[in-house]
Every structure is written in structure tokens, then in C-alpha cells.
C-alpha positions, 0 to 999 in steps of 0.5 A, a space after each residue: 303702359 304696354 312699353 312696361 311689357 317690352 323687354 327687348 329694351 331697358 326699363 322706362 323707371 319713369 313710365 313704371 313710377 307713373 303706373 305704380 302711382 295710377 295703381 294708388 291714386 289714380 281714376 277707377 279706369 287708371 287702376 284697372 289699367 295699372 293693375 293688368 300690366 302690373 300683374 303681367 310684369 310681376 308674372 313674367 320669368 326675366 322681370 326679376 332681371 329688372 330689379 336692381 335697375 328699380 331699386 336704382 332709379 326709381 323715385 318712388 317707394 311703393 315702386 320699390 317695394 313693387 320690385 322686391 315683391 318679384 325678387 321675394 318670388 324669385 327667391 322663394 319660387 325658384 331659386 333652386 333653378 337660378 345658374 349659381 352666379 346669379 344667386 351669388 349676383 342677387 345676394 350679394 347686391 342685396 348684401 351691399 344694398 343694406 349695408 349702404 342704407 344702414 351705414 349712418 342713422 339719419 338714413 336708417 331713420 328715414 329709410 326705416 319701412 324700405 330697410 326692413 322690407 330687404 331685411 326679409 329679403 335677406 333672410 329668404 336668401 339666408 334660408 336658401 343658402 345657409 349654410 351650404 353656399 354661404 358658410 361665412 354669413 354668421 362670422 361676417 355679420 358680427 365682423 360687419 355689427 362691431 364696425 358701425 352701430 347703426 349697421 350693428 342695430 340693422 344686423 340685429 334686426 336681421 339677427 332676429 328675423 332669422 331666429 323667428 324665421 326658423 323657429 317659430 315660423 319655419 313649419 310649413 315653408 320648409 322641409 324638417 331636414 332643412 329646418 333642422 339642418 338651419 337650427 343645428 348650425 344656429 346652435 353651433 354658430 351661436 357663441 358668436 352671435 352672443 359674444 355680439 349682444 354682449 358686447 354690445 350691451 356691455 359697450 354702447 350707450 346708444 338706447 336704440 342699439 341696446 333695445 334692438 339687442 335686447 329684443 334680438 336676445 329675447 327671440 333666442 331664448 326659448 332655444 339657446 343652451 341654459 349654459 348662455 344664462 347662467 354662466 355668462 353675465 345675462 341674467 346680472 347684466 338684464 337684472 341689475 343694468 338694465 331693468 331699473 332703466 325705464 326704456 330697457 324695463 319692458 323688454 327686460 321683464 319680457 326675457 327674464 319672463 322666457 328665462 323663467 319659464 324654463 323647465 329644468 333639472 332639480 340641481 338647476 333649479 337653485 340658478 331661479 330661486 337665487 334670480 327670483 331674490 335678485 328681481 325681487 330686490 329690483 323690483 321694490 326699487 321701481 315698484 314698492 310692495 305696498 303700492 297701491 298697483 290697481 290705482 297705480 295702474 289707472 293714472 299709469 301711461 301705456 308702457 306703465 300698463 305693459 310693464 303690469 301686464 309684463 309683470 304678471 305673466 312673469 310671476 305666473 310663468 315662473 312660479 307654475 315651473 319654480 315654486 317648489 325651490 321657491 317655498 324650499 330655499 326662500 320662503 319669504 319671497 316666494 310669499 312677496 311675489 305672491 303678494 304682488 300678484 295679488 295686488 295686480 288681480 285687483 288691476 281693471 283690465 280684463 286680460 290681467 285678470 284672467 291671467 292671475 285668475 287661470 294661476 289662483 285656480 292652480 294654486 287652490 286646486 293643489 292646497 286643495 288636494 293636499 287637503 281636501 276634507 275639513 279638519 277635525 275641531 281642535 285639531 293642529 293638522 293644517 298642511 304646511 302650504 295652506 297655512 303659508 298662503 292663507 295671509 295672501 288667499 285673504 287678498 285673493 277672496 276679496 279680489 274674486 268678490 269684488 271683480 265676480 262675473 255676471 253669471 249666465 242665469 241673470 237676465 238683466 244688465 244696465 246700458 250705457 244710459 244707465 238704465 235696466 234693460 233685459 239682455 238679449 245675447 249671452 257673451 260666451 267669454 263673460 260665462 267662461 269667466 265666471 265659471 272660473 272665478 266660481 271654482 276658484 272661490 270654491 276652492 278659496 271657501 274650502 281653504 278657509 270658510 271662515 275668512 270667506 264667510 267673514 269677507 262676504 258679511 264685511 261687504 253686506 254690512 258695508 253695502 247696508 252703512 252705505 260706505 261701499 254702496 253701488 249696484 256694481 258692488 252689490 251686484 258682484 258680491 250677490 253673484 259671488 255668494 252664489 257662486 258659493 253656494 253648497 260649499 259653505 253650510 
């Protein structure tokens, strides 16, 4: 093994493969010896000079990853002290290797993990070199992408990784000046990248390439200029072309959610109102409003379940930012969107329920703040927004009562065997959920005391006549009634 540490002669790649194999599948003694040699090899200042030999001749995937690990360390910590010709040599070698492995669909799929690691290495190089020493990078990757669909698909992954590294994960890894320089350059050259995305989405028939392009577009949406969204075909392509296709539906919805959360000036709000109307027109085709979404969720595939969760994020995010323009311009559409959200609130999935609950709490609090005191009998001074949401809130009250969390005071629970036992530990998450639901139901009760009372009496009657009897239903109903003590006379 010590032969590997002799840098005076050529590297014995077969021996290195054997040492790496011993590290993962040898005896404890072999593992320890292999670990010692590989650590010394990795720490050697000239180890990176052997990476090309390792990648070229090794027959072991783990050995290649070991070589890339050495290279990654050099790029991160020693790049600036390397001679310029060596930096250019490493860069060109990695670029050519990625191109070679991405030229055919078969190799791209077979070497997926290896190429993914090479992409990460390339992005580390880009962060060091671009734009000062590699000003042509964006034009080069865009032009290369138009020549080959398999290469284009991998280039989309590289562009996505770049956006993540620069806009999402850069804090703590680069200086603020360097981060700003990369962001400015990305903004300057984004028109070329957008033209490539548009070209692919208009012309490609390859599902994996379209999906990769949509995922890449998703990473750009939280920082690109608004003009790319509403002065191009982007929104129409997402809503009318790809949203109806099952394979692309979830990533499309994520893109629309990112767009829907953008804050704009009042003059630009009308674009979002029209976007929402077009979206609902398409959603009715996939998921008619009279669908029992809670039942459909239970029977659905993983993709279907993700779709319902993404839908809850879309509606709540969009309403938080753009509800005023919807109420003003497309009131019927706003109500329809809230009806979908009320249906989603009944889905038996905790995370989805928490997303919906947070929104209903905000909306109910807003409407309560508009008219906090009970109205005098015989007056018609009901605030218009309260009247507008009255039918929606009746469904939400029903959902809150059905789904009510257990209060902290309740000391007994039903265990997995159906036995009633004393609870020892309290789940903090349950306590927080109960407090949030309690607050929301109190707001909803103040907004319409009669409806709350009627719903609770109706459910009590169904417990008595047996039509909805179960310990669970009785418990949630009792907890709901207890939660609003003081809110009803």
C-alpha cells in the first residue's frame, strides 16, 4: 500500500482500486490500513496531479469518487495559488470529460452518479473562474446545449446547480463582494439562458429534458426580472401546455407558486389576477370543484399526494400576496380558489393541514379586525368581505371541528391496542397545533356565532343518533366545544 505514496513513479491504479475496495469491504484490519493510506494520499500536496490518471484508468466507481474528492479540495482551498496554465488544464479536462459522458442517452443514464459529482466539481470551478477568467462560459454552455439533447439535459442540471450555489447556498462560502459579482453577471447574461429554456420548451419532445428544464426554470424564478415572467410565453407555457401533463404537473405548480409569491406594484397586480383565473380554468379540468379531495388523496399515488400539497402551497402563497386584486377584479374566482382550499383542509395529512390552518388563521384574524364587535340586531352593517367569505368559513369551521387537536389538559389517550391509558409525555407539536386551531376557531366563532353553534349542535345530534358515532368524533367535537369557551354566550 505504501507504494501509492511514492510520487517519484507512475501511479498504480489497480493497486489504488484494491485499497479502496478494502476500505469498503475488507476486514477491520484491512479497513484501518486502507483508511490510513488513503488519508495520507489525499493530504499529499501533489495528489491532485494524479486525478486525471485515476479518472481515466480506474475500474472502480468509488476510486473515481475518491479522485474527485481530492480535486474538489484543491479547487476550494488552493485554486488561487495554482499556476494559470494548471487551472486552465483542470477546467478543460473536467469540461471535456462531462461532454464525453453526456453525449449519449445511454451513458448519461448509466453514469448518472459519476456525472452528478463531475457537475458539482465544475460548478466549484465556475465559482472560482467566472466571469473574470472564463467570461465566455454562459454563451458556451448555451450553444453546446443546442447541439445535443442529452448534453442539453445535463447542462440544465449544471445551470440549476449554479443558481443554487450562487443565490441559495453562497452565504458563508464566498465573500459578499464575490457573491454580488456572480449575481450581477448572472442577471446580465440571463437572457441567453432564458432563450435556451424557451427553445427547449417549445421544440423538445423528450420528457426528461423538458422536466430538467422546468426544474432549472424553477430555481431562477425567485431572482429573475418580472419581465421574463409576464412579457414572454413563460406563464402561458406553464399553465396551458405543461400543467395538464401529469409528468410535469408538480414542477409546473411549484413554478407557479414561486411566481404567485412575488410582491409587485399595484399597476402590475392585474397580471397576477389573470394568471390565477387561467390557472383555475385548467385546474377544473384536472380536479373538478365537486371532487372529494380528502377521499381522492387517500387513494392517490405519491405524485397525486404531492400535487395536493403543492396546491395548498400555491393557494395560500398566492392569496397572502394578491388577494386584494382578486377580490376587486375576479371575486368569483377568488371564492372558487378558497373553496378548493377549504376542501384541501379536510385532507388527512398533518403538514397539509398546518399549511391551510396558518392561512385560515391569518384571513379570519383580518376579517375579525375589520369588525371586532357584535353587530346590533336589525342592522345590515355586515362588512362586505365577511359576507363574501361566509359560505367558505362554514366549511372551514366544519374542518376545524372534525380535525380539532387534543388540548394539553387531556390526560388520557387511546393506545395502539385500543386501550385507554394515561398519557405520560406531551407532544410540543400537538400543543402548538391545538393553540393555533383554538385561536382560529375563536375568530371563526366571532365572525358567525350562529353557524358555529348550529354546526356543533348538529354534530352532537349525530353522536346521539349514532350516524357519526365514534370515540374520535366525540373527542374532537368535545375539544372543539371546549376550545371556544368564552366566545359564545
